[in-house]
PDB file of N, CA, C, O and CB in Angstrom:
ATOM      1  N   MET A   1    -192.155-155.242 206.048  1.00  0.00           N
ATOM      2  CA  MET A   1    -192.851-154.307 205.187  1.00  0.00           C
ATOM      3  C   MET A   1    -191.893-153.691 204.181  1.00  0.00           C
ATOM      4  O   MET A   1    -192.283-153.411 203.047  1.00  0.00           O
ATOM      5  CB  MET A   1    -193.524-153.219 206.016  1.00  0.00           C
ATOM      6  N   LEU A   2    -190.662-153.479 204.575  1.00  0.00           N
ATOM      7  CA  LEU A   2    -189.680-152.860 203.683  1.00  0.00           C
ATOM      8  C   LEU A   2    -189.433-153.746 202.471  1.00  0.00           C
ATOM      9  O   LEU A   2    -189.318-153.245 201.352  1.00  0.00           O
ATOM     10  CB  LEU A   2    -188.358-152.594 204.429  1.00  0.00           C
ATOM     11  N   HIS A   3    -189.350-155.045 202.676  1.00  0.00           N
ATOM     12  CA  HIS A   3    -189.132-155.957 201.563  1.00  0.00           C
ATOM     13  C   HIS A   3    -190.314-155.918 200.603  1.00  0.00           C
ATOM     14  O   HIS A   3    -190.133-156.004 199.388  1.00  0.00           O
ATOM     15  CB  HIS A   3    -188.904-157.385 202.072  1.00  0.00           C
ATOM     16  N   SER A   4    -191.491-155.792 201.130  1.00  0.00           N
ATOM     17  CA  SER A   4    -192.688-155.725 200.310  1.00  0.00           C
ATOM     18  C   SER A   4    -192.655-154.496 199.402  1.00  0.00           C
ATOM     19  O   SER A   4    -192.997-154.577 198.222  1.00  0.00           O
ATOM     20  CB  SER A   4    -193.937-155.702 201.192  1.00  0.00           C
ATOM     21  N   SER A   5    -192.246-153.376 199.956  1.00  0.00           N
ATOM     22  CA  SER A   5    -192.125-152.142 199.173  1.00  0.00           C
ATOM     23  C   SER A   5    -191.048-152.283 198.113  1.00  0.00           C
ATOM     24  O   SER A   5    -191.236-151.869 196.969  1.00  0.00           O
ATOM     25  CB  SER A   5    -191.812-150.948 200.085  1.00  0.00           C
ATOM     26  N   GLU A   6    -189.935-152.859 198.486  1.00  0.00           N
ATOM     27  CA  GLU A   6    -188.839-153.058 197.533  1.00  0.00           C
ATOM     28  C   GLU A   6    -189.263-153.997 196.414  1.00  0.00           C
ATOM     29  O   GLU A   6    -188.913-153.785 195.253  1.00  0.00           O
ATOM     30  CB  GLU A   6    -187.596-153.613 198.246  1.00  0.00           C
ATOM     31  N   ASP A   7    -190.014-155.031 196.762  1.00  0.00           N
ATOM     32  CA  ASP A   7    -190.511-155.971 195.749  1.00  0.00           C
ATOM     33  C   ASP A   7    -191.465-155.276 194.782  1.00  0.00           C
ATOM     34  O   ASP A   7    -191.400-155.484 193.570  1.00  0.00           O
ATOM     35  CB  ASP A   7    -191.217-157.166 196.420  1.00  0.00           C
ATOM     36  N   ALA A   8    -192.347-154.451 195.332  1.00  0.00           N
ATOM     37  CA  ALA A   8    -193.303-153.729 194.488  1.00  0.00           C
ATOM     38  C   ALA A   8    -192.563-152.786 193.543  1.00  0.00           C
ATOM     39  O   ALA A   8    -192.893-152.707 192.360  1.00  0.00           O
ATOM     40  CB  ALA A   8    -194.312-152.940 195.356  1.00  0.00           C
ATOM     41  N   ILE A   9    -191.578-152.079 194.055  1.00  0.00           N
ATOM     42  CA  ILE A   9    -190.792-151.162 193.220  1.00  0.00           C
ATOM     43  C   ILE A   9    -190.057-151.938 192.136  1.00  0.00           C
ATOM     44  O   ILE A   9    -190.001-151.500 190.987  1.00  0.00           O
ATOM     45  CB  ILE A   9    -189.787-150.359 194.080  1.00  0.00           C
ATOM     46  N   ALA A  10    -189.500-153.072 192.491  1.00  0.00           N
ATOM     47  CA  ALA A  10    -188.786-153.900 191.510  1.00  0.00           C
ATOM     48  C   ALA A  10    -189.745-154.397 190.430  1.00  0.00           C
ATOM     49  O   ALA A  10    -189.379-154.445 189.255  1.00  0.00           O
ATOM     50  CB  ALA A  10    -188.099-155.099 192.207  1.00  0.00           C
ATOM     51  N   GLN A  11    -190.960-154.764 190.812  1.00  0.00           N
ATOM     52  CA  GLN A  11    -191.948-155.216 189.831  1.00  0.00           C
ATOM     53  C   GLN A  11    -192.336-154.085 188.883  1.00  0.00           C
ATOM     54  O   GLN A  11    -192.430-154.294 187.673  1.00  0.00           O
ATOM     55  CB  GLN A  11    -193.195-155.760 190.539  1.00  0.00           C
ATOM     56  N   TYR A  12    -192.561-152.899 189.422  1.00  0.00           N
ATOM     57  CA  TYR A  12    -192.896-151.751 188.575  1.00  0.00           C
ATOM     58  C   TYR A  12    -191.740-151.401 187.642  1.00  0.00           C
ATOM     59  O   TYR A  12    -191.948-151.100 186.467  1.00  0.00           O
ATOM     60  CB  TYR A  12    -193.261-150.536 189.439  1.00  0.00           C
ATOM     61  N   ALA A  13    -190.529-151.441 188.174  1.00  0.00           N
ATOM     62  CA  ALA A  13    -189.359-151.136 187.351  1.00  0.00           C
ATOM     63  C   ALA A  13    -189.219-152.156 186.222  1.00  0.00           C
ATOM     64  O   ALA A  13    -188.905-151.789 185.090  1.00  0.00           O
ATOM     65  CB  ALA A  13    -188.081-151.113 188.214  1.00  0.00           C
ATOM     66  N   ASN A  14    -189.450-153.427 186.524  1.00  0.00           N
ATOM     67  CA  ASN A  14    -189.380-154.481 185.522  1.00  0.00           C
ATOM     68  C   ASN A  14    -190.468-154.291 184.460  1.00  0.00           C
ATOM     69  O   ASN A  14    -190.209-154.423 183.263  1.00  0.00           O
ATOM     70  CB  ASN A  14    -189.517-155.860 186.188  1.00  0.00           C
ATOM     71  N   ALA A  15    -191.678-153.981 184.909  1.00  0.00           N
ATOM     72  CA  ALA A  15    -192.784-153.764 183.973  1.00  0.00           C
ATOM     73  C   ALA A  15    -192.497-152.559 183.086  1.00  0.00           C
ATOM     74  O   ALA A  15    -192.754-152.598 181.883  1.00  0.00           O
ATOM     75  CB  ALA A  15    -194.114-153.565 184.734  1.00  0.00           C
ATOM     76  N   PHE A  16    -191.970-151.496 183.669  1.00  0.00           N
ATOM     77  CA  PHE A  16    -191.621-150.309 182.891  1.00  0.00           C
ATOM     78  C   PHE A  16    -190.548-150.629 181.862  1.00  0.00           C
ATOM     79  O   PHE A  16    -190.638-150.184 180.718  1.00  0.00           O
ATOM     80  CB  PHE A  16    -191.146-149.186 183.812  1.00  0.00           C
ATOM     81  N   GLN A  17    -189.548-151.385 182.249  1.00  0.00           N
ATOM     82  CA  GLN A  17    -188.475-151.767 181.331  1.00  0.00           C
ATOM     83  C   GLN A  17    -189.028-152.573 180.156  1.00  0.00           C
ATOM     84  O   GLN A  17    -188.628-152.361 179.011  1.00  0.00           O
ATOM     85  CB  GLN A  17    -187.398-152.578 182.072  1.00  0.00           C
ATOM     86  N   GLN A  18    -189.940-153.490 180.438  1.00  0.00           N
ATOM     87  CA  GLN A  18    -190.546-154.287 179.368  1.00  0.00           C
ATOM     88  C   GLN A  18    -191.368-153.409 178.425  1.00  0.00           C
ATOM     89  O   GLN A  18    -191.303-153.577 177.207  1.00  0.00           O
ATOM     90  CB  GLN A  18    -191.432-155.394 179.962  1.00  0.00           C
ATOM     91  N   LEU A  19    -192.133-152.484 178.976  1.00  0.00           N
ATOM     92  CA  LEU A  19    -192.909-151.564 178.137  1.00  0.00           C
ATOM     93  C   LEU A  19    -191.998-150.700 177.274  1.00  0.00           C
ATOM     94  O   LEU A  19    -192.281-150.459 176.100  1.00  0.00           O
ATOM     95  CB  LEU A  19    -193.802-150.673 179.006  1.00  0.00           C
ATOM     96  N   LYS A  20    -190.914-150.241 177.861  1.00  0.00           N
ATOM     97  CA  LYS A  20    -189.952-149.419 177.123  1.00  0.00           C
ATOM     98  C   LYS A  20    -189.351-150.211 175.961  1.00  0.00           C
ATOM     99  O   LYS A  20    -189.231-149.689 174.852  1.00  0.00           O
ATOM    100  CB  LYS A  20    -188.833-148.917 178.063  1.00  0.00           C
ATOM    101  N   GLU A  21    -188.976-151.460 176.208  1.00  0.00           N
ATOM    102  CA  GLU A  21    -188.401-152.295 175.157  1.00  0.00           C
ATOM    103  C   GLU A  21    -189.409-152.556 174.042  1.00  0.00           C
ATOM    104  O   GLU A  21    -189.051-152.533 172.864  1.00  0.00           O
ATOM    105  CB  GLU A  21    -187.911-153.619 175.741  1.00  0.00           C
ATOM    106  N   ARG A  22    -190.661-152.802 174.402  1.00  0.00           N
ATOM    107  CA  ARG A  22    -191.706-153.014 173.383  1.00  0.00           C
ATOM    108  C   ARG A  22    -191.921-151.756 172.553  1.00  0.00           C
ATOM    109  O   ARG A  22    -192.048-151.818 171.330  1.00  0.00           O
ATOM    110  CB  ARG A  22    -193.033-153.437 174.044  1.00  0.00           C
ATOM    111  N   PHE A  23    -191.960-150.610 173.236  1.00  0.00           N
ATOM    112  CA  PHE A  23    -192.142-149.336 172.540  1.00  0.00           C
ATOM    113  C   PHE A  23    -191.002-149.102 171.547  1.00  0.00           C
ATOM    114  O   PHE A  23    -191.237-148.723 170.399  1.00  0.00           O
ATOM    115  CB  PHE A  23    -192.220-148.171 173.555  1.00  0.00           C
ATOM    116  N   GLU A  24    -189.778-149.329 171.995  1.00  0.00           N
ATOM    117  CA  GLU A  24    -188.623-149.122 171.118  1.00  0.00           C
ATOM    118  C   GLU A  24    -188.645-150.084 169.937  1.00  0.00           C
ATOM    119  O   GLU A  24    -188.322-149.693 168.815  1.00  0.00           O
ATOM    120  CB  GLU A  24    -187.322-149.290 171.903  1.00  0.00           C
ATOM    121  N   ALA A  25    -189.017-151.323 170.174  1.00  0.00           N
ATOM    122  CA  ALA A  25    -189.086-152.306 169.090  1.00  0.00           C
ATOM    123  C   ALA A  25    -190.147-151.905 168.069  1.00  0.00           C
ATOM    124  O   ALA A  25    -189.913-151.990 166.863  1.00  0.00           O
ATOM    125  CB  ALA A  25    -189.390-153.710 169.650  1.00  0.00           C
ATOM    126  N   ARG A  26    -191.297-151.475 168.542  1.00  0.00           N
ATOM    127  CA  ARG A  26    -192.360-151.055 167.627  1.00  0.00           C
ATOM    128  C   ARG A  26    -191.968-149.784 166.878  1.00  0.00           C
ATOM    129  O   ARG A  26    -192.317-149.622 165.709  1.00  0.00           O
ATOM    130  CB  ARG A  26    -193.670-150.832 168.395  1.00  0.00           C
ATOM    131  N   SER A  27    -191.255-148.893 167.532  1.00  0.00           N
ATOM    132  CA  SER A  27    -190.795-147.676 166.865  1.00  0.00           C
ATOM    133  C   SER A  27    -189.824-148.016 165.740  1.00  0.00           C
ATOM    134  O   SER A  27    -189.901-147.443 164.653  1.00  0.00           O
ATOM    135  CB  SER A  27    -190.129-146.725 167.875  1.00  0.00           C
ATOM    136  N   ARG A  28    -188.920-148.938 166.000  1.00  0.00           N
ATOM    137  CA  ARG A  28    -187.971-149.354 164.961  1.00  0.00           C
ATOM    138  C   ARG A  28    -188.702-150.019 163.804  1.00  0.00           C
ATOM    139  O   ARG A  28    -188.384-149.773 162.640  1.00  0.00           O
ATOM    140  CB  ARG A  28    -186.915-150.313 165.542  1.00  0.00           C
ATOM    141  N   LEU A  29    -189.681-150.861 164.122  1.00  0.00           N
ATOM    142  CA  LEU A  29    -190.452-151.532 163.093  1.00  0.00           C
ATOM    143  C   LEU A  29    -191.216-150.520 162.236  1.00  0.00           C
ATOM    144  O   LEU A  29    -191.257-150.641 161.011  1.00  0.00           O
ATOM    145  CB  LEU A  29    -191.421-152.532 163.726  1.00  0.00           C
ATOM    146  N   SER A  30    -191.809-149.538 162.876  1.00  0.00           N
ATOM    147  CA  SER A  30    -192.539-148.502 162.136  1.00  0.00           C
ATOM    148  C   SER A  30    -191.600-147.736 161.216  1.00  0.00           C
ATOM    149  O   SER A  30    -191.951-147.444 160.073  1.00  0.00           O
ATOM    150  CB  SER A  30    -193.236-147.532 163.106  1.00  0.00           C
ATOM    151  N   ALA A  31    -190.422-147.412 161.702  1.00  0.00           N
ATOM    152  CA  ALA A  31    -189.449-146.689 160.878  1.00  0.00           C
ATOM    153  C   ALA A  31    -189.021-147.534 159.687  1.00  0.00           C
ATOM    154  O   ALA A  31    -188.872-147.016 158.580  1.00  0.00           O
ATOM    155  CB  ALA A  31    -188.220-146.292 161.715  1.00  0.00           C
ATOM    156  N   LEU A  32    -188.824-148.816 159.903  1.00  0.00           N
ATOM    157  CA  LEU A  32    -188.446-149.701 158.799  1.00  0.00           C
ATOM    158  C   LEU A  32    -189.560-149.798 157.763  1.00  0.00           C
ATOM    159  O   LEU A  32    -189.285-149.860 156.564  1.00  0.00           O
ATOM    160  CB  LEU A  32    -188.102-151.095 159.328  1.00  0.00           C
ATOM    161  N   LYS A  33    -190.816-149.813 158.213  1.00  0.00           N
ATOM    162  CA  LYS A  33    -191.940-149.860 157.281  1.00  0.00           C
ATOM    163  C   LYS A  33    -191.996-148.588 156.443  1.00  0.00           C
ATOM    164  O   LYS A  33    -192.256-148.648 155.241  1.00  0.00           O
ATOM    165  CB  LYS A  33    -193.262-150.056 158.040  1.00  0.00           C
ATOM    166  N   VAL A  34    -191.758-147.449 157.063  1.00  0.00           N
ATOM    167  CA  VAL A  34    -191.758-146.185 156.327  1.00  0.00           C
ATOM    168  C   VAL A  34    -190.641-146.188 155.290  1.00  0.00           C
ATOM    169  O   VAL A  34    -190.857-145.788 154.146  1.00  0.00           O
ATOM    170  CB  VAL A  34    -191.598-144.984 157.292  1.00  0.00           C
ATOM    171  N   LEU A  35    -189.467-146.628 155.673  1.00  0.00           N
ATOM    172  CA  LEU A  35    -188.345-146.685 154.731  1.00  0.00           C
ATOM    173  C   LEU A  35    -188.631-147.642 153.586  1.00  0.00           C
ATOM    174  O   LEU A  35    -188.290-147.358 152.437  1.00  0.00           O
ATOM    175  CB  LEU A  35    -187.067-147.105 155.449  1.00  0.00           C
ATOM    176  N   ARG A  36    -189.255-148.772 153.889  1.00  0.00           N
ATOM    177  CA  ARG A  36    -189.615-149.732 152.842  1.00  0.00           C
ATOM    178  C   ARG A  36    -190.600-149.113 151.861  1.00  0.00           C
ATOM    179  O   ARG A  36    -190.444-149.240 150.647  1.00  0.00           O
ATOM    180  CB  ARG A  36    -190.213-151.007 153.459  1.00  0.00           C
ATOM    181  N   ASP A  37    -191.616-148.440 152.398  1.00  0.00           N
ATOM    182  CA  ASP A  37    -192.612-147.811 151.537  1.00  0.00           C
ATOM    183  C   ASP A  37    -191.989-146.718 150.675  1.00  0.00           C
ATOM    184  O   ASP A  37    -192.323-146.588 149.498  1.00  0.00           O
ATOM    185  CB  ASP A  37    -193.746-147.233 152.377  1.00  0.00           C
ATOM    186  N   MET A  38    -191.097-145.944 151.249  1.00  0.00           N
ATOM    187  CA  MET A  38    -190.416-144.906 150.478  1.00  0.00           C
ATOM    188  C   MET A  38    -189.570-145.520 149.378  1.00  0.00           C
ATOM    189  O   MET A  38    -189.551-145.023 148.252  1.00  0.00           O
ATOM    190  CB  MET A  38    -189.547-144.041 151.389  1.00  0.00           C
ATOM    191  N   SER A  39    -188.882-146.580 149.697  1.00  0.00           N
ATOM    192  CA  SER A  39    -188.044-147.259 148.712  1.00  0.00           C
ATOM    193  C   SER A  39    -188.887-147.782 147.557  1.00  0.00           C
ATOM    194  O   SER A  39    -188.506-147.650 146.394  1.00  0.00           O
ATOM    195  CB  SER A  39    -187.269-148.409 149.367  1.00  0.00           C
ATOM    196  N   GLN A  40    -190.029-148.375 147.878  1.00  0.00           N
ATOM    197  CA  GLN A  40    -190.921-148.869 146.833  1.00  0.00           C
ATOM    198  C   GLN A  40    -191.440-147.726 145.969  1.00  0.00           C
ATOM    199  O   GLN A  40    -191.588-147.877 144.756  1.00  0.00           O
ATOM    200  CB  GLN A  40    -192.093-149.634 147.451  1.00  0.00           C
ATOM    201  N   GLY A  41    -191.714-146.592 146.590  1.00  0.00           N
ATOM    202  CA  GLY A  41    -192.164-145.423 145.847  1.00  0.00           C
ATOM    203  C   GLY A  41    -191.099-144.911 144.901  1.00  0.00           C
ATOM    204  O   GLY A  41    -191.404-144.524 143.773  1.00  0.00           O
ATOM    205  N   VAL A  42    -189.862-144.905 145.344  1.00  0.00           N
ATOM    206  CA  VAL A  42    -188.754-144.459 144.499  1.00  0.00           C
ATOM    207  C   VAL A  42    -188.593-145.402 143.309  1.00  0.00           C
ATOM    208  O   VAL A  42    -188.368-144.951 142.186  1.00  0.00           O
ATOM    209  CB  VAL A  42    -187.437-144.384 145.312  1.00  0.00           C
ATOM    210  N   VAL A  43    -188.704-146.690 143.544  1.00  0.00           N
ATOM    211  CA  VAL A  43    -188.595-147.668 142.458  1.00  0.00           C
ATOM    212  C   VAL A  43    -189.731-147.460 141.455  1.00  0.00           C
ATOM    213  O   VAL A  43    -189.503-147.491 140.245  1.00  0.00           O
ATOM    214  CB  VAL A  43    -188.623-149.120 143.017  1.00  0.00           C
ATOM    215  N   GLN A  44    -190.936-147.251 141.944  1.00  0.00           N
ATOM    216  CA  GLN A  44    -192.071-147.032 141.048  1.00  0.00           C
ATOM    217  C   GLN A  44    -191.887-145.762 140.235  1.00  0.00           C
ATOM    218  O   GLN A  44    -192.148-145.749 139.033  1.00  0.00           O
ATOM    219  CB  GLN A  44    -193.375-146.960 141.843  1.00  0.00           C
ATOM    220  N   LEU A  45    -191.442-144.703 140.879  1.00  0.00           N
ATOM    221  CA  LEU A  45    -191.202-143.451 140.169  1.00  0.00           C
ATOM    222  C   LEU A  45    -190.121-143.628 139.115  1.00  0.00           C
ATOM    223  O   LEU A  45    -190.248-143.115 138.003  1.00  0.00           O
ATOM    224  CB  LEU A  45    -190.809-142.346 141.149  1.00  0.00           C
ATOM    225  N   SER A  46    -189.075-144.337 139.449  1.00  0.00           N
ATOM    226  CA  SER A  46    -188.006-144.604 138.492  1.00  0.00           C
ATOM    227  C   SER A  46    -188.531-145.399 137.300  1.00  0.00           C
ATOM    228  O   SER A  46    -188.182-145.111 136.156  1.00  0.00           O
ATOM    229  CB  SER A  46    -186.856-145.362 139.170  1.00  0.00           C
ATOM    230  N   ASP A  47    -189.364-146.392 137.567  1.00  0.00           N
ATOM    231  CA  ASP A  47    -189.958-147.186 136.484  1.00  0.00           C
ATOM    232  C   ASP A  47    -190.829-146.315 135.580  1.00  0.00           C
ATOM    233  O   ASP A  47    -190.788-146.452 134.357  1.00  0.00           O
ATOM    234  CB  ASP A  47    -190.792-148.344 137.063  1.00  0.00           C
ATOM    235  N   ILE A  48    -191.612-145.428 136.174  1.00  0.00           N
ATOM    236  CA  ILE A  48    -192.468-144.540 135.389  1.00  0.00           C
ATOM    237  C   ILE A  48    -191.625-143.630 134.504  1.00  0.00           C
ATOM    238  O   ILE A  48    -191.915-143.456 133.320  1.00  0.00           O
ATOM    239  CB  ILE A  48    -193.369-143.702 136.311  1.00  0.00           C
ATOM    240  N   LEU A  49    -190.584-143.056 135.086  1.00  0.00           N
ATOM    241  CA  LEU A  49    -189.715-142.167 134.301  1.00  0.00           C
ATOM    242  C   LEU A  49    -189.019-142.928 133.178  1.00  0.00           C
ATOM    243  O   LEU A  49    -188.872-142.409 132.072  1.00  0.00           O
ATOM    244  CB  LEU A  49    -188.668-141.500 135.207  1.00  0.00           C
ATOM    245  N   ASN A  50    -188.594-144.147 133.456  1.00  0.00           N
ATOM    246  CA  ASN A  50    -187.974-144.960 132.404  1.00  0.00           C
ATOM    247  C   ASN A  50    -188.966-145.275 131.297  1.00  0.00           C
ATOM    248  O   ASN A  50    -188.617-145.229 130.117  1.00  0.00           O
ATOM    249  CB  ASN A  50    -187.418-146.258 132.988  1.00  0.00           C
ATOM    250  N   ASP A  51    -190.206-145.596 131.672  1.00  0.00           N
ATOM    251  CA  ASP A  51    -191.244-145.863 130.669  1.00  0.00           C
ATOM    252  C   ASP A  51    -191.506-144.625 129.821  1.00  0.00           C
ATOM    253  O   ASP A  51    -191.650-144.726 128.603  1.00  0.00           O
ATOM    254  CB  ASP A  51    -192.548-146.324 131.346  1.00  0.00           C
ATOM    255  N   MET A  52    -191.569-143.468 130.452  1.00  0.00           N
ATOM    256  CA  MET A  52    -191.798-142.226 129.707  1.00  0.00           C
ATOM    257  C   MET A  52    -190.659-141.964 128.729  1.00  0.00           C
ATOM    258  O   MET A  52    -190.879-141.549 127.591  1.00  0.00           O
ATOM    259  CB  MET A  52    -191.950-141.035 130.672  1.00  0.00           C
ATOM    260  N   ARG A  53    -189.449-142.211 129.189  1.00  0.00           N
ATOM    261  CA  ARG A  53    -188.285-142.002 128.320  1.00  0.00           C
ATOM    262  C   ARG A  53    -188.326-142.988 127.151  1.00  0.00           C
ATOM    263  O   ARG A  53    -188.031-142.619 126.014  1.00  0.00           O
ATOM    264  CB  ARG A  53    -186.959-142.165 129.122  1.00  0.00           C
ATOM    265  N   ASP A  54    -188.689-144.229 127.431  1.00  0.00           N
ATOM    266  CA  ASP A  54    -188.741-145.251 126.392  1.00  0.00           C
ATOM    267  C   ASP A  54    -189.848-144.975 125.376  1.00  0.00           C
ATOM    268  O   ASP A  54    -189.753-145.408 124.228  1.00  0.00           O
ATOM    269  CB  ASP A  54    -188.944-146.620 127.019  1.00  0.00           C
ATOM    270  N   MET A  55    -190.895-144.259 125.787  1.00  0.00           N
ATOM    271  CA  MET A  55    -191.993-143.953 124.879  1.00  0.00           C
ATOM    272  C   MET A  55    -191.694-142.722 124.013  1.00  0.00           C
ATOM    273  O   MET A  55    -192.575-142.217 123.317  1.00  0.00           O
ATOM    274  CB  MET A  55    -193.276-143.733 125.672  1.00  0.00           C
ATOM    275  N   GLY A  56    -190.490-142.261 124.062  1.00  0.00           N
ATOM    276  CA  GLY A  56    -190.133-141.107 123.248  1.00  0.00           C
ATOM    277  C   GLY A  56    -190.202-139.803 124.004  1.00  0.00           C
ATOM    278  O   GLY A  56    -190.172-138.730 123.401  1.00  0.00           O
ATOM    279  N   GLY A  57    -190.291-139.882 125.279  1.00  0.00           N
ATOM    280  CA  GLY A  57    -190.361-138.661 126.080  1.00  0.00           C
ATOM    281  C   GLY A  57    -188.990-138.159 126.471  1.00  0.00           C
ATOM    282  O   GLY A  57    -188.793-137.698 127.595  1.00  0.00           O
ATOM    283  N   HIS A  58    -188.039-138.242 125.555  1.00  0.00           N
ATOM    284  CA  HIS A  58    -186.673-137.797 125.863  1.00  0.00           C
ATOM    285  C   HIS A  58    -186.664-136.338 126.303  1.00  0.00           C
ATOM    286  O   HIS A  58    -185.918-135.954 127.204  1.00  0.00           O
ATOM    287  CB  HIS A  58    -185.753-137.984 124.641  1.00  0.00           C
ATOM    288  N   HIS A  59    -187.501-135.533 125.657  1.00  0.00           N
ATOM    289  CA  HIS A  59    -187.525-134.121 126.032  1.00  0.00           C
ATOM    290  C   HIS A  59    -188.009-133.931 127.470  1.00  0.00           C
ATOM    291  O   HIS A  59    -187.576-132.998 128.147  1.00  0.00           O
ATOM    292  CB  HIS A  59    -188.419-133.338 125.073  1.00  0.00           C
ATOM    293  N   ILE A  60    -188.904-134.808 127.945  1.00  0.00           N
ATOM    294  CA  ILE A  60    -189.358-134.731 129.334  1.00  0.00           C
ATOM    295  C   ILE A  60    -188.198-135.042 130.273  1.00  0.00           C
ATOM    296  O   ILE A  60    -187.991-134.361 131.278  1.00  0.00           O
ATOM    297  CB  ILE A  60    -190.536-135.707 129.585  1.00  0.00           C
ATOM    298  N   HIS A  61    -187.453-136.076 129.929  1.00  0.00           N
ATOM    299  CA  HIS A  61    -186.306-136.455 130.759  1.00  0.00           C
ATOM    300  C   HIS A  61    -185.269-135.334 130.776  1.00  0.00           C
ATOM    301  O   HIS A  61    -184.686-135.039 131.819  1.00  0.00           O
ATOM    302  CB  HIS A  61    -185.668-137.766 130.243  1.00  0.00           C
ATOM    303  N   GLU A  62    -185.043-134.711 129.624  1.00  0.00           N
ATOM    304  CA  GLU A  62    -184.063-133.632 129.555  1.00  0.00           C
ATOM    305  C   GLU A  62    -184.529-132.429 130.388  1.00  0.00           C
ATOM    306  O   GLU A  62    -183.727-131.793 131.071  1.00  0.00           O
ATOM    307  CB  GLU A  62    -183.826-133.213 128.085  1.00  0.00           C
ATOM    308  N   ARG A  63    -185.821-132.126 130.325  1.00  0.00           N
ATOM    309  CA  ARG A  63    -186.336-131.002 131.103  1.00  0.00           C
ATOM    310  C   ARG A  63    -186.236-131.281 132.595  1.00  0.00           C
ATOM    311  O   ARG A  63    -185.957-130.372 133.376  1.00  0.00           O
ATOM    312  CB  ARG A  63    -187.787-130.706 130.720  1.00  0.00           C
ATOM    313  N   MET A  64    -186.461-132.529 132.999  1.00  0.00           N
ATOM    314  CA  MET A  64    -186.333-132.878 134.402  1.00  0.00           C
ATOM    315  C   MET A  64    -184.879-132.768 134.831  1.00  0.00           C
ATOM    316  O   MET A  64    -184.591-132.359 135.955  1.00  0.00           O
ATOM    317  CB  MET A  64    -186.869-134.292 134.662  1.00  0.00           C
ATOM    318  N   ALA A  65    -183.960-133.132 133.941  1.00  0.00           N
ATOM    319  CA  ALA A  65    -182.540-133.019 134.260  1.00  0.00           C
ATOM    320  C   ALA A  65    -182.173-131.560 134.466  1.00  0.00           C
ATOM    321  O   ALA A  65    -181.324-131.246 135.301  1.00  0.00           O
ATOM    322  CB  ALA A  65    -181.675-133.642 133.146  1.00  0.00           C
ATOM    323  N   ASP A  66    -182.805-130.663 133.712  1.00  0.00           N
ATOM    324  CA  ASP A  66    -182.546-129.226 133.879  1.00  0.00           C
ATOM    325  C   ASP A  66    -182.974-128.735 135.252  1.00  0.00           C
ATOM    326  O   ASP A  66    -182.365-127.832 135.825  1.00  0.00           O
ATOM    327  CB  ASP A  66    -183.269-128.426 132.798  1.00  0.00           C
ATOM    328  N   ILE A  67    -184.047-129.356 135.773  1.00  0.00           N
ATOM    329  CA  ILE A  67    -184.545-128.940 137.096  1.00  0.00           C
ATOM    330  C   ILE A  67    -183.546-129.304 138.165  1.00  0.00           C
ATOM    331  O   ILE A  67    -183.311-128.533 139.095  1.00  0.00           O
ATOM    332  CB  ILE A  67    -185.909-129.587 137.405  1.00  0.00           C
ATOM    333  N   TYR A  68    -182.956-130.482 138.037  1.00  0.00           N
ATOM    334  CA  TYR A  68    -182.015-130.940 139.062  1.00  0.00           C
ATOM    335  C   TYR A  68    -180.656-130.452 138.735  1.00  0.00           C
ATOM    336  O   TYR A  68    -179.708-130.725 139.472  1.00  0.00           O
ATOM    337  CB  TYR A  68    -182.011-132.455 139.191  1.00  0.00           C
TER     338      TYR A  68
END
């Protein structure tokens, strides 16, 4: 009976370890997706600001520089 209990505990521990690894992998993937989306947003914002500057919005760019 003792071996049976030890086997059951080992199975639960193994299952828990697998769940933990899956959770961590999905968490890392989610974080990478958020970073990717943020990066794309920064690129889009930069493109918009460059377009505004190119359209003669130099004063807008200068005012934004004053803010930062």
